C-alpha positions as CSV (number, residue, x, y, z in Angstrom):
1,X,-51.7,4.1,20.8
2,X,-51.0,7.2,22.8
3,X,-48.9,9.8,21.0
4,X,-46.4,9.9,23.9
5,X,-45.2,6.5,22.8
6,X,-44.0,8.1,19.6
7,X,-42.0,10.8,21.3
8,X,-38.7,10.9,19.4
9,X,-36.7,11.7,22.6
10,X,-37.8,8.6,24.3
11,X,-36.4,6.5,21.4
12,X,-33.1,8.3,21.1
13,X,-31.0,5.2,22.2
14,X,-32.8,3.1,19.6
15,X,-32.4,5.6,16.9
16,X,-28.7,6.0,17.7
17,X,-28.3,2.2,17.4
18,X,-30.1,2.1,14.1
19,X,-28.0,5.0,12.7
20,X,-24.8,3.4,13.9
21,X,-25.7,0.2,12.1
22,X,-26.1,2.1,8.9
23,X,-22.4,3.0,9.2
24,X,-21.0,-0.5,9.6
25,X,-20.7,-3.7,7.6
26,X,-20.9,-4.5,3.9
27,X,-21.5,-1.4,1.8
28,X,-22.6,0.4,5.0
29,X,-26.0,-1.4,4.4
30,X,-28.2,1.0,2.5
31,X,-25.9,4.0,2.5
32,X,-25.1,5.7,-0.8
33,X,-21.5,6.0,-2.0
34,X,-19.8,9.2,-0.9
35,X,-17.9,9.1,-4.3
36,X,-19.2,7.3,-7.3
37,X,-16.9,7.0,-10.4
38,X,-18.7,6.1,-13.6
39,X,-17.0,5.0,-16.8
40,X,-14.2,7.4,-16.2
41,X,-11.6,8.0,-18.9
42,X,-8.7,10.4,-18.7
43,X,-6.6,10.9,-21.9
44,X,-3.4,13.0,-22.0
45,X,-2.7,14.8,-25.3
46,X,-5.9,13.5,-26.9
47,X,-5.8,13.4,-30.7
48,X,-2.0,13.9,-30.8
49,X,0.8,11.5,-31.7
50,X,1.8,11.2,-28.1
51,X,-1.8,10.4,-26.9
52,X,-1.8,8.4,-23.7
53,X,-4.8,6.8,-21.9
54,X,-4.1,7.3,-18.2
55,X,-7.5,5.9,-17.0
56,X,-9.6,3.6,-19.1
57,X,-13.3,3.2,-18.3
58,X,-13.0,3.2,-14.5
59,X,-16.1,2.5,-12.4
60,X,-16.0,2.2,-8.6
61,X,-17.8,3.3,-5.5
62,X,-16.3,4.6,-2.2
63,X,-18.5,4.5,0.8
64,X,-18.6,6.8,3.9
65,X,-16.0,6.0,6.6
66,X,-14.2,3.4,4.5
67,X,-10.5,3.0,4.4
68,X,-9.7,2.4,0.7
69,X,-6.4,1.8,-1.1
70,X,-5.7,2.4,-4.7
71,X,-3.0,-0.1,-5.4
72,X,-0.7,-0.8,-8.3
73,X,2.7,-0.2,-9.9
74,X,4.0,3.2,-10.9
75,X,2.2,4.7,-13.9
76,X,-0.9,2.5,-13.5
77,X,-3.3,5.5,-13.1
78,X,-4.0,5.4,-9.4
79,X,-2.6,8.9,-8.6
80,X,-4.4,10.3,-11.7
81,X,-7.7,9.0,-10.3
82,X,-6.9,10.6,-6.9
83,X,-6.4,14.0,-8.6
84,X,-9.4,13.6,-10.8
85,X,-11.5,13.0,-7.7
86,X,-10.0,16.2,-6.2
87,X,-11.1,18.1,-9.3
88,X,-7.7,19.2,-10.6
89,X,-7.4,16.7,-13.4
90,X,-9.5,17.1,-16.6
91,X,-12.0,14.3,-17.3
92,X,-12.1,13.1,-21.0
93,X,-15.3,11.2,-20.5
94,X,-17.4,9.6,-17.8
95,X,-18.3,11.2,-14.5
96,X,-17.5,11.4,-10.8
97,X,-20.4,11.9,-8.4
98,X,-19.5,13.5,-5.1
99,X,-22.3,13.1,-2.6
100,X,-24.6,12.4,-5.5
101,X,-23.6,15.5,-7.5
102,X,-21.8,15.4,-10.8
103,X,-18.4,17.0,-10.5
104,X,-18.4,17.7,-14.3
105,X,-21.1,20.3,-13.7
106,X,-19.3,22.1,-10.9
107,X,-18.3,25.7,-11.5
108,X,-14.7,26.7,-10.8
109,X,-15.8,28.2,-7.5
110,X,-17.5,25.0,-6.5
111,X,-14.5,22.9,-7.5
112,X,-12.3,25.1,-5.3
113,X,-14.7,24.7,-2.4
114,X,-14.8,20.9,-2.8
115,X,-11.0,20.7,-3.0
116,X,-10.4,22.8,0.0
117,X,-13.3,21.8,2.3
118,X,-14.7,18.4,1.3
119,X,-11.3,16.9,0.6
120,X,-8.0,17.0,2.6
121,X,-4.9,15.8,0.8
122,X,-1.5,14.5,1.9
123,X,1.4,14.3,-0.6
124,X,4.5,12.1,-0.7
125,X,6.7,15.2,-0.8
126,X,4.9,17.0,2.0
127,X,4.4,20.2,-0.1
128,X,4.9,22.4,2.9
129,X,5.9,26.1,2.4
130,X,9.4,26.2,3.8
131,X,9.4,30.0,4.4
132,X,6.4,29.6,6.8
133,X,6.6,28.0,10.2
134,X,4.6,24.9,11.2
135,X,1.6,26.9,12.6
136,X,1.3,29.1,9.5
137,X,1.5,26.0,7.2
138,X,-1.3,24.3,9.0
139,X,-3.6,27.3,9.2
140,X,-3.1,28.4,5.6
141,X,-6.2,26.5,4.2
142,X,-8.4,28.4,6.7
143,X,-7.0,31.8,5.6
144,X,-8.5,31.2,2.2
145,X,-12.0,30.6,3.6
146,X,-11.8,33.6,5.9
147,X,-11.8,31.8,9.3
148,X,-10.9,34.3,12.0
149,X,-7.3,34.2,13.2
150,X,-8.1,33.2,16.8
151,X,-10.3,30.3,15.7
152,X,-7.8,28.9,13.1
153,X,-5.0,29.1,15.7
154,X,-7.2,27.1,18.2
155,X,-7.9,24.5,15.5
156,X,-4.2,24.2,14.6
157,X,-3.1,23.9,18.2
158,X,-5.5,21.1,18.9
159,X,-4.2,19.2,15.9
160,X,-0.6,19.8,16.8
161,X,-1.2,18.5,20.3
162,X,-3.1,15.5,19.1
163,X,-0.3,14.4,16.7
164,X,2.5,15.1,19.2
165,X,4.2,18.1,17.6
166,X,2.9,21.0,19.6
167,X,6.4,21.9,20.6
168,X,7.4,22.5,17.0
169,X,4.6,25.1,16.2
170,X,7.1,27.9,15.6
171,X,9.7,25.8,13.8
172,X,10.4,26.0,10.1
173,X,9.7,22.7,8.2
174,X,13.4,22.3,7.3
175,X,14.2,21.8,11.0
176,X,11.8,18.9,11.3
177,X,12.3,15.2,10.5
178,X,10.5,13.7,7.5
179,X,8.0,12.0,9.8
180,X,7.3,15.3,11.6
181,X,6.9,17.1,8.3
182,X,4.3,14.6,7.2
183,X,2.4,14.9,10.4
184,X,2.3,18.7,9.8
185,X,1.0,17.9,6.3
186,X,-1.7,15.7,7.9
187,X,-2.7,18.5,10.3
188,X,-3.0,20.9,7.4
189,X,-5.2,18.4,5.5
190,X,-7.5,18.0,8.5
191,X,-7.7,21.7,9.5
192,X,-10.9,22.3,7.5
193,X,-12.5,19.1,8.9
194,X,-12.9,17.4,5.5
195,X,-15.1,14.4,4.8
196,X,-12.4,12.5,2.9
197,X,-8.7,12.4,3.4
198,X,-6.7,11.6,0.2
199,X,-3.1,10.4,0.5
200,X,-0.8,10.0,-2.4
201,X,2.1,7.6,-1.4
202,X,2.3,9.4,1.9
203,X,5.2,7.3,3.4
204,X,7.3,7.0,0.2
205,X,10.0,9.4,1.5
206,X,10.0,8.2,5.1
207,X,12.2,5.8,7.1
208,X,10.5,2.7,8.5
209,X,9.7,4.1,12.0
210,X,8.2,7.3,10.6
211,X,6.2,5.3,8.1
212,X,4.7,3.2,10.9
213,X,3.7,6.3,12.8
214,X,2.1,8.0,9.8
215,X,0.2,4.8,8.7
216,X,-1.0,4.4,12.3
217,X,-2.2,8.0,12.1
218,X,-4.3,7.3,8.9
219,X,-5.9,4.3,10.6
220,X,-6.7,6.3,13.7
221,X,-8.3,9.1,11.6
222,X,-10.4,6.5,9.8
223,X,-11.5,4.6,12.9
224,X,-11.8,7.4,15.5
225,X,-12.7,10.4,13.4
226,X,-14.9,8.4,11.1
227,X,-13.4,9.9,8.1
228,X,-13.2,8.3,4.7
229,X,-9.5,7.6,3.7
230,X,-8.4,7.0,0.2
231,X,-4.7,6.1,0.0
232,X,-2.5,5.5,-3.1
233,X,0.4,3.1,-2.7
234,X,2.4,0.5,-4.6
235,X,3.5,-1.2,-1.4
236,X,1.6,-4.4,-0.7
237,X,2.6,-4.3,3.0
238,X,-0.2,-1.8,3.6
239,X,-3.0,-3.7,1.9
240,X,-4.2,-5.4,5.1
241,X,-5.0,-2.0,6.7
242,X,-7.8,-1.2,4.3
243,X,-11.5,-2.1,4.1
244,X,-11.3,-2.2,0.4
245,X,-8.5,-2.5,-2.2
246,X,-8.8,-1.4,-5.8
247,X,-6.1,-3.0,-8.0
248,X,-4.9,-1.0,-11.0
249,X,-2.7,-1.9,-14.0
250,X,-2.1,0.0,-17.2
251,X,-4.9,2.5,-16.5
252,X,-7.5,-0.1,-15.8
253,X,-9.2,-1.3,-12.7
254,X,-8.2,-5.0,-12.6
255,X,-10.3,-6.0,-9.6
256,X,-11.7,-4.9,-6.3
257,X,-11.1,-6.9,-3.1
258,X,-13.0,-6.3,0.2
259,X,-11.1,-7.0,3.4
260,X,-13.4,-8.2,6.2
261,X,-10.8,-8.0,9.0
262,X,-8.5,-4.9,8.5
263,X,-5.4,-4.8,10.5
264,X,-4.6,-1.9,12.8
265,X,-1.0,-0.7,12.1
266,X,1.4,-1.7,14.8
267,X,-0.7,-4.6,16.0
268,X,1.2,-7.2,14.0
269,X,3.5,-9.5,15.8
270,X,6.0,-12.1,14.6
271,X,6.6,-13.7,18.0
272,X,5.4,-17.2,18.7
273,X,4.4,-18.9,22.0
274,X,7.6,-20.9,21.9
275,X,9.7,-17.7,21.8
276,X,11.9,-16.7,18.9
277,X,10.2,-16.9,15.5
278,X,11.6,-19.1,12.8
279,X,12.0,-18.3,9.1
280,X,8.7,-20.0,8.5
281,X,7.0,-17.8,11.2
282,X,8.2,-14.6,9.6
283,X,7.2,-15.9,6.1
284,X,3.7,-17.0,7.4
285,X,3.2,-13.5,8.9
286,X,3.6,-12.0,5.5
287,X,1.2,-14.5,3.9
288,X,-1.3,-14.2,6.6
289,X,-1.5,-10.4,5.9
290,X,-2.2,-11.2,2.3
291,X,-4.7,-13.9,3.3
292,X,-6.8,-11.3,5.0
293,X,-7.1,-9.6,1.7
294,X,-7.3,-12.6,-0.6
295,X,-10.1,-14.7,0.9
296,X,-10.7,-18.4,0.5
297,X,-7.3,-19.2,-1.0
298,X,-4.7,-21.8,0.0
299,X,-1.1,-21.1,1.1
300,X,0.1,-22.6,-2.2
301,X,-2.2,-20.3,-4.1
302,X,-0.9,-17.3,-2.1
303,X,2.7,-18.4,-2.7
304,X,2.0,-18.6,-6.5
305,X,0.4,-15.2,-6.4
306,X,3.3,-13.6,-4.5
307,X,5.8,-15.2,-6.9
308,X,3.9,-14.2,-10.0
309,X,3.6,-10.6,-8.8
310,X,7.4,-10.5,-8.4
311,X,8.2,-12.2,-11.7
312,X,5.8,-10.4,-14.0
313,X,4.8,-6.9,-14.8
314,X,3.8,-6.8,-18.5
315,X,1.3,-9.7,-18.6
316,X,-2.4,-9.1,-19.1
317,X,-4.9,-10.2,-16.5
318,X,-5.8,-13.3,-18.4
319,X,-2.2,-14.3,-18.9
320,X,-1.5,-13.7,-15.2
321,X,-4.3,-16.1,-14.2
322,X,-2.8,-18.8,-16.3
323,X,0.7,-18.1,-15.2
324,X,-0.4,-18.3,-11.5
325,X,-2.1,-21.7,-12.2
326,X,1.1,-23.0,-13.7
327,X,3.1,-21.8,-10.7
328,X,0.7,-23.5,-8.3
329,X,1.1,-26.8,-10.3
330,X,4.9,-26.5,-10.1
331,X,4.9,-25.7,-6.4
332,X,2.6,-28.6,-5.6
333,X,4.7,-31.0,-7.7
334,X,2.0,-31.6,-10.3
335,X,4.1,-30.2,-13.2
336,X,7.8,-30.4,-14.0
337,X,9.8,-27.3,-14.9
338,X,9.9,-28.4,-18.5
339,X,6.1,-28.8,-18.6
340,X,5.7,-25.3,-17.1
341,X,8.0,-23.8,-19.8
342,X,6.1,-25.5,-22.6
343,X,2.8,-24.1,-21.3
344,X,4.3,-20.6,-21.0
345,X,5.3,-20.6,-24.7
346,X,2.1,-22.2,-25.9
347,X,-0.1,-19.7,-27.7
348,X,-2.8,-18.1,-25.6
349,X,-5.6,-19.3,-28.0
350,X,-4.4,-22.9,-27.4
351,X,-4.6,-22.6,-23.6
352,X,-1.1,-21.4,-22.8
353,X,0.3,-18.1,-21.6
354,X,1.5,-17.1,-25.0
355,X,5.0,-15.7,-24.3
356,X,7.9,-15.5,-26.7
357,X,10.7,-18.0,-26.1
358,X,13.2,-15.3,-24.8
359,X,10.7,-13.9,-22.3
360,X,9.7,-17.5,-21.2
361,X,13.3,-18.4,-20.7
362,X,13.9,-15.3,-18.6
363,X,11.0,-16.2,-16.4
364,X,12.0,-19.9,-16.1
365,X,15.5,-18.9,-15.1
366,X,14.2,-16.9,-12.3
367,X,11.6,-19.5,-11.2
368,X,14.2,-22.3,-11.2
369,X,16.6,-20.1,-9.2
370,X,13.9,-19.4,-6.6
371,X,12.6,-23.0,-6.4
372,X,16.1,-24.5,-6.1
373,X,17.2,-22.0,-3.5
374,X,14.1,-22.8,-1.4
375,X,14.8,-26.5,-1.8
376,X,18.4,-26.1,-0.7
377,X,17.4,-23.9,2.3
378,X,14.8,-26.4,3.5
379,X,17.2,-29.3,3.2
380,X,19.9,-27.3,5.2
381,X,17.5,-26.0,7.8
382,X,16.3,-29.6,8.6
383,X,19.6,-29.9,10.6
384,X,19.2,-27.3,13.3
385,X,22.8,-26.6,14.2
386,X,24.8,-23.4,14.4
387,X,26.8,-24.3,11.3
388,X,23.6,-25.1,9.3
389,X,21.9,-21.9,10.4
390,X,24.9,-20.0,9.1
391,X,24.8,-21.9,5.8
392,X,21.1,-20.9,5.4
393,X,22.1,-17.3,5.8
394,X,24.9,-17.7,3.2
395,X,22.4,-19.3,0.8
396,X,20.0,-16.4,1.2
397,X,22.8,-13.9,0.7
398,X,24.0,-15.7,-2.5
399,X,20.5,-15.7,-3.9
400,X,19.7,-12.0,-3.3
401,X,23.1,-11.0,-4.7
402,X,22.9,-13.3,-7.7
403,X,22.2,-10.5,-10.2
404,X,24.1,-7.8,-8.3
405,X,27.0,-6.5,-10.5
406,X,28.7,-4.2,-7.9
407,X,31.4,-4.9,-5.5
408,X,30.6,-6.0,-1.9
409,X,33.6,-5.8,0.5
410,X,34.1,-8.5,3.1
411,X,33.0,-6.2,6.0
412,X,29.8,-5.3,4.0
413,X,29.1,-9.0,3.4
414,X,29.4,-9.7,7.2
415,X,27.0,-6.8,7.9
416,X,24.6,-8.1,5.2
417,X,24.6,-11.6,6.7
418,X,23.8,-10.1,10.1
419,X,20.8,-8.2,8.7
420,X,19.5,-11.2,6.8
421,X,19.7,-13.2,10.1
422,X,17.8,-10.4,11.9
423,X,15.1,-10.3,9.2
424,X,14.7,-14.1,9.1
425,X,14.3,-14.1,12.9
426,X,11.7,-11.3,12.8
427,X,13.9,-8.9,14.7
428,X,13.5,-6.3,11.9
429,X,10.7,-5.9,9.3
430,X,11.1,-5.6,5.6
431,X,11.1,-1.8,5.6
432,X,13.8,-1.7,8.3
433,X,15.8,-4.2,6.3
434,X,15.7,-1.8,3.3
435,X,16.6,1.2,5.5
436,X,19.6,-0.6,7.0
437,X,20.9,-1.8,3.7
438,X,20.9,1.8,2.5
439,X,22.6,3.3,5.5
440,X,26.3,4.1,5.4
441,X,28.6,1.5,6.9
442,X,29.6,4.1,9.6
443,X,25.9,4.2,10.7
444,X,25.6,0.4,11.1
445,X,24.3,-0.1,7.5
446,X,25.6,-1.8,4.4
447,X,26.1,1.3,2.3
448,X,24.1,0.3,-0.8
449,X,22.1,2.8,-2.9
450,X,18.3,2.9,-2.3
451,X,17.3,1.1,-5.5
452,X,19.7,-1.8,-4.8
453,X,18.5,-2.0,-1.2
454,X,14.9,-2.3,-2.3
455,X,15.7,-4.9,-5.0
456,X,17.6,-7.1,-2.5
457,X,14.9,-6.8,0.1
458,X,12.3,-7.8,-2.5
459,X,14.2,-10.9,-3.4
460,X,14.6,-11.9,0.3
461,X,10.9,-11.4,0.9
462,X,10.1,-13.7,-2.1
463,X,12.2,-16.5,-0.7
464,X,10.7,-16.1,2.8
465,X,7.2,-16.3,1.4
466,X,8.1,-19.4,-0.6
467,X,9.6,-21.1,2.5
468,X,6.1,-21.4,4.1
469,X,5.1,-25.1,4.4
């Protein structure tokens, strides 16, 4: 064969196609992980009375261009893992390989270089320097690596323009909204063109609209810029956005779930072809998001999973599995409430969940409350009249306020009913519901504190999920 047939230039389109395939699909085909965590253990105050295992034998891989989420409740170790990857948290045992190199062998200078150039990080509390203007905050990381002033200003201006805040370049951070401050923080994280963007609860301090904008930004950075994104969150609403989710609990990696069809933030819709969505439509939307993450499961299994996550926090993985199976049986009418209770208190070694009577009674009280409320709502909703629709709203309100010990004035109750109606019709999402509950009454809110607002919203979402047929 003539040598000209092997001219690389003539095969450029084919080579580009082959290379692009290497960056798509399961495990990016034969690509090596960009980060490899091997049997990682992090122990605080090791050998002392107050010793605490923050991470216990964690092994996971993160591949180039993936959008990964580290998910779990507060204190489960997910943020510790993020900062261990970054190199600012001491490793007790195990290793983290970054592009195939062991981080435990890095010198301090190498750690600093990796932290400032290989990684970009976005914090929940923005961590901006409030005595510097926006432009100076963004360019600061390039000052430390001696990038010429003209060049770093050009980089910052391009990022500010891209994220729609170029007109705030000379403003101090205190004069910006929370969403704008977080976009400044994202610009700062991207200024050195890092390979991986780390985000620690980046929307935890934002209102719902700002949170949407920021989450859409992370998705765009992942899809368009081809950057690996590793995001820490305790909010299950964001799980459908990721390629891969790592579930953490009590310092352990419980399981890993790969999402074949990630959602682009802002693309969700609750409207139906018939027009206004029903309670079931809004509920199904939430479960469909979860279904994209939890493959090959039935609606009943999803309902049991959602309910078990709401009810339990302290159970082990094995107990959770048995608890979910019992809830599935109850929801499908295969077990009575009494039978479920007996199985919950049966010792684990004998096939039960193995809970004490007091704990079991607490769970059963909450289960019965939810199941009976759902039953009442379904019976009432079967008669589609204005009076019955109002009765449904009243049932929902009574349920979410069932353990509330504060005082709700009549005008607050009416405002709460209005918001419940808007949520069940899909006119507002769960984050907006929380925000409006927490706003003052003068600002069209209910005037509840943030913790109470989150608790009431969580209870409403549970009922909506269980209403799905």
